[in-house]
N, C-alpha and C positions, 0 to 999 in steps of 0.2 A: 190528688184532686178527685180521682175516681172513687177511692175508698171512702172519703168523708163527704163527698158531694159538695165541695166548696170550689170557689174560683181561685185563680192564680194570685190575686191580691191578698186573699186570706192566708194562703200558704206562705207567701213572702212575709207577711206580718207575723205569722206564727214562728217562722224561722228567725226573724229579727228578735223577737222576745226571747227565744231560746238562746240566741247568741249573747244577748245582754246578760242573761242569767249565767253565762259561762258554760252552758251545757253542750254547745256545739261551736264549731268554727266553720264559717262558710267561706269556701274558696271560689274565687271567680275564674272565668276562662274555660277553655276547652276541657281541661282536666280538673275542673272545679267540682263542687259538691259540698255536702254538709258532713263534717267529721264529728262524730258523737264522742263526748267526754263523760267520764264518771263524775257525779256530784263531788265537789270538794269544798274547801273552806270558804271560797268565794260565794258559792251558791247557798251554803248554810247561813253565812253572815247576811247575805242579801235578804234571804227569807225571814230571818229573825228581825232584821232592821225594818222591813216592810210591815211585819206583824206589830212591832212596837209602835211604828208610825200610825198604823190603822187603829190601834188601841188608844191613840192620843197620849202616849207615854211621855212624861216630862223628863228632861235631862237629869233632874235631881234623883229620880227613881233609878235611872241607869247608873248614876254615880254610886248610889247606895249598894247596888248589886256588885259593882266592881270592887268596892271596898271590902266586900265579903270574899270574893273569889281570887282577886289578884294576889293578895298576901299568901293565900294557900298555895298558889302556883310558885311563888318565890321560895316558900318553905320546901316544896317538893323538889325544886331544882337543887337545893342545898343537899338533898339526900341522894342525888344521882352519883353513883361511884365514878362515872366517866365525865363529870362536870368540868374537869380541868382540860379535857380534850374536846368535848362536845359543845361547851357553852362559854367558858371563860375567855378564850381567845376572841370570840365574836363580841363579847361585852367590852373587852379592853379596846378593841378596834373602834367600837361605837363611842366609847368615852373619849377617845383621842379625837375623833372627828367632831364630836359635840363641843369639845373644848375649842376647836378651831373655828366653830360657828358662833361663838359668843356675841359677835357683833351683827349677827343676822337673825333677828327674832323668829321669823317663820321657819327658817332652816333649823334653828336651834330646837324649835318645837317638834319639827318633823323627826329629827334625830332622837329627841327625847322619847317620842312615841315608839321609835324603832327599838329603843332599849326595852320598853315594856313588851313589845312584840317578841323580842328574842327570849325573854323570860317565859312568857306564856307558851311560845312555840316549843320550848324545851321541857315543858311539863310532861312527866312520864305517862300519866294516865290519858289515853286517847280521848275518852268521852269528855273528861274535864277540859282537855286542851281544845277540842273543837268547839265546845260551848263557850268557854271564856274568850277564845280568840275572836269569836263572832261578836260578842259583846264589846270587846276592846276595839274591834274594827269600827263599830257604830260610834263609839265614843271618840275615836281618833278623828273621824271626819268632822265632828263638832268642835273638837279642840283646835284643829287646824284652821277652822273658820274663825274661831276666837283669836288665834294668833295673827291671822291676816288683818282682821278688823282692828285689833288693838295696836298693831305695828303701824298701820296707816294713820291712825289717829293719835299716835304718841302716847298711848296708855299701856304699852307693853312693859313688863317688869324691867327695871334697870339692870345694869351689868352685875351689881352685887346680888340681886335676886336670882339672876341666871346662874351665877357661880354657886349659890346656895343649893339650887336644884341639882346642879351637876354633882356637887359634893354628896348629896343624898344618894344619887345613883352610884357613885363610887363606893359608898359605905355598903349599899345593898350588894354590890358585886363582891366586895371583900367578904361579907357574911356568907354569901353563897359559896365562894371559893373555900372558905374555912369549914364548910359543912355545918354551919350553925343555923339550923332550920328555924329555931325560935327567934333569933336575932333578925334573920332575913324576913320573916313574917312580920315582926314588929316594925322594922324599918320601912317595909313596903306599905304597911297600913298607915303609919304616920306621914309618910311621903304622899300617899294618895289623898289623905284628908286635907293636907295643906294645899296641894295642887288643885284639887277639886273646888275648894273654897274660893281660890283665886279665879278660876275659870267660870264657875257658876255666878260669881259676883259680876263678871263682865258680860256674860251672855243673858243673864236673867233667867227666869223659869220658862225657857223655851220648850217647845215640843220637839221630839226627835224627828229629823228629816233624813230619810233614807233614799230619796229619789232624786236628789240634786246631782248634777254632773260630778261634783267633787266626791260625793258619797259613793256613786257608782264606781268611780276610778279607785277609790279606797278599797272597796270590796274586791275588785279585780286584782289588786296587788297581792291578795292572798293566794291567787293562782299563779301570778307572774311576778316573781321577785324583780326588783328594780333592774331595768335594762336587759331583761331576759324574756324570751318568748316561750310559749307552751312547748314548742319543739325542743328548745334548749333545756327545759326542766324535765323532759320526759326521760 
């Protein structure tokens, strides 16, 4: 307050904004205070999402970008010499849980997005990984909104359609496991085209929304894996 010549309400609001950005954690009580964190995937994704929203970017433009980047990530994963230890077990676990969620549309979608997150997060190139996972996080919040809306109105794809999407993920996992980068890239691109066509038809040509509570929660998941706190991931 003395350094910047501001009042306590301004300081509290500034700390609140930094906490929303994931740059600090504010602890209450006698031993409380603000713990500062390094910028991570959550802060990068949030910044990109806000910029896209500020530029009034349409979902279709984001979809086009992902169709370029995500297949490249799938191909890169197929070239990892440690893919059988570092990625394939997680993909197989995801596929099993997704199969168990066939009767729950929103959960099926959430797990489907988790499959994409696993592939992107396993991309060897750090710069590509951070950029693409940020774009994927923005898209995921929009797709989960679509899943909730279509499930509630009875317009969510039927079981046969869900099984088809799951089978596409299985084929992508097999291509990555086999080290076939060309096949992994082609399968990822064709899967993305079909999935995006379905979702964009349901959402219309909406603008990106990076400020809703669901979007903010989605970005924070990049810092805190499901069920784990920052302290547990440190």
